[in-house]
BAMARMI-670845 format. One record per residue: x, y, z of N, C-alpha, C in turn; residue in three letters. Coordinates in steps of 0.001 Angstrom, whole numbers, padded with zeros to 6 digits, always signed. Example, Ala and Ser with C-alpha at 12.3 -4.5 7.8 and 13.67 -1.06 7.14 Angstrom:
BEGIN
+013190-005690+007800+012300-004500+007800+013200-003300+007800ALA
+012850-002250+007080+013670-001060+007140+012900+000030+007870SER
//
This chain:
BEGIN
+000855-001344+000289+000101-000269-000203+000792+000981-000038MET
+001545+001042+000809+002550+002396+000784+003459+003032-000264LYS
+004384+001959-000994+004584+001665-002526+003967+001948-003468GLN
+002550+001988-003337+001622+002621-004204+001211+003573-004005ARG
+001100+003959-002900+000738+005455-002769+001614+006404-003246CYS
+002774+006131-002994+004645+007003-003501+004217+007312-004723LYS
+003854+005744-005422+003842+005433-007045+002721+006984-007873LEU
+001364+006987-006845+000245+008258-007582+000996+009234-007130ILE
+001554+009566-005884+001649+010774-006073+003096+011427-006689LEU
+004038+010460-007161+004625+010635-008221+004408+011164-009491LYS
+003200+010468-009882+002355+010292-011045+001647+011738-011201LYS
+001430+012451-010031+000579+013615-010078+001382+014586-009704HIS
+002566+014405-009913+003425+015247-009053+003785+015808-007788GLY
+003017+015018-006889+003022+015314-005820+004217+014967-004798LEU
+004243+016211-003988+005427+015866-002847+005260+013999-002234PRO
+006283+012983-002022+006541+011810-001895+005921+011595-000553GLU
+006458+013013+000510+006284+012432+002125+004961+012561+002303TYR
+003934+013169+001303+002706+012661+001910+002354+011258+002171LEU
+001508+011219+003295+000742+009413+002790-000872+009814+002888ASN
-001102+008417+003298-002663+008062+003001-003512+009291+004110VAL
-003172+009374+005405-003785+010136+006511-003502+011308+005964HIS
-002058+011731+005542-002518+013291+005121-003255+013571+004182SER
-003380+012943+003234-004667+013273+001997-005492+013410+002577LEU
-006445+012384+003514-007412+012165+004063-008000+013653+004603ARG
-006890+013668+005321-006985+015068+006249-007039+016393+005352HIS
-006268+016312+004424-006630+017329+003588-007658+017178+002871THR
-008427+016117+002189-009204+016438+001962-010949+016699+002689ASN
-010542+016490+003991-011916+016811+005027-012139+018035+005522ALA
-010616+018957+005535-009726+020065+005314-011066+021021+004575SER
-010579+020597+003563-011184+021375+001908-012080+021088+001860LEU
-012988+020064+002295-014739+019856+002146-015089+020715+003174LEU
-014890+020633+003987-015560+021566+005486-015331+023024+004854ILE
-014036+023612+004734-013630+025042+003740-014321+025095+003129ALA
-014929+024718+002063-015677+024904+000896-017208+024997+000878ASN
-017893+024518+002498-018856+024517+002970-019490+023207+002648GLY
-019187+022264+003128-019787+020666+002744-020244+020846+004092ILE
-021807+020416+004649-021823+020146+006037-020953+018976+006675ASP
-021036+019300+007929-020090+018355+008668-020479+016747+008899VAL
-021799+016617+008927-022408+015655+009121-022203+014928+007490ALA
-022623+015339+006689-021734+014474+005211-020504+014213+005319SER
-019571+015222+005473-018151+014673+005565-017747+013482+006500VAL
-018328+013642+007934-018122+012423+008646-018648+011453+007995ALA
-019677+011112+007617-020336+010040+006585-019216+009237+006021GLY
-018772+010732+004965-017446+010078+004333-016152+009630+004629LEU
-016128+010120+005886-015045+009478+006620-015062+008068+007531LEU
-016282+008263+007400-016587+006700+008414-016825+006796+009924GLY
-017096+008144+009995-016994+008494+011808-018696+008311+011870HIS
-018822+007451+013175-020180+007254+013440-021062+008606+013756SER
-020143+009849+014640-020481+010654+014742-020037+011706+014587GLN
-020680+013158+013854-020267+014196+013485-019292+015071+014119PRO
-019467+014434+015953-018704+014963+016829-017079+014631+016792SER
-016973+013796+015849-015818+012816+015782-014921+013759+015148THR
-015760+014093+013789-015244+015246+012409-015134+016966+013452THR
-015933+016974+013914-015632+018443+014617-014400+018734+015526LEU
-014490+017358+015942-013200+017958+017031-011732+017916+016162ASP
-011690+016636+015413-010799+016519+014701-010478+017801+013814ILE
-011292+018466+012596-011345+019669+011895-011777+020903+012404TYR
-011709+020944+013326-012053+022394+013727-011328+023609+013007THR
-010028+023512+012674-009187+024494+012483-010287+024790+010959HIS
-010775+024302+010429-011554+024265+008924-012970+025181+008849ALA
-013805+024751+009959-014887+025369+010709-014522+026845+010709ILE
-013438+026675+011829-013011+028304+012308-012713+029222+010785ASP
-012349+028751+009994-011714+029508+008825-013118+030151+008207ARG
-014248+028850+008214-015275+029108+007748-016098+030216+008429ASN
-016253+030138+010003-016544+031441+010197-015881+032870+010377LYS
-014754+032718+010121-014344+033877+009684-014476+034639+008537GLN
-014862+033858+007805-015353+034071+006510-016477+034856+005891ALA
-017284+033688+006953-018992+034523+007035-018630+035523+007680ALA
-018065+035508+008809-017852+037328+009550-017207+038384+008815SER
-016501+038451+007555-015915+039111+006709-017228+039434+005735LYS
-017976+038099+005502-018710+038721+004239-019830+039850+004686VAL
-020072+039542+006505-021498+039877+007098-020671+041732+007597LEU
-019560+041943+007743-019136+042878+007990-019017+043645+006543GLN
-018688+043140+005583-018466+043537+004405-020064+044342+003626GLU
-021019+043602+004463-022243+043887+003713-022323+042988+002072GLY
-022049+042070+002010-021847+041120+000817-023054+040086+001153ARG
-023831+040128+001684-024937+039035+002067-025528+038711+000935ILE
-025996+039581+000598-026740+039389-001021-026250+038817-001937SER
-024636+038208-002289-024200+037804-002751-024198+035757-002832GLU
-024606+035434-001415-024857+034318-001213-026345+034420-001065TYR
-027176+034880-001133-028714+034636-001224-029025+033968-002435VAL
-029517+032898-002148-030670+033037-003556-031884+033145-003763VAL
//
């Protein structure tokens, strides 16, 4: 498994120091940071409780809070209303 991961990383021009765990963590962080709800991300990761996902990926959620605050402060909320 480890060797296969290294081959995939090399094929796609990614640093070889990455591993499956780091890719999983990056994927989950990016999903949350891009607004995918925590329950969906938890399901994709195989976490039985969204609280597990919240405990691990708080940094991505904090970035979302900061971005939302900035939108509100700048009065750009109408850009996000459907």
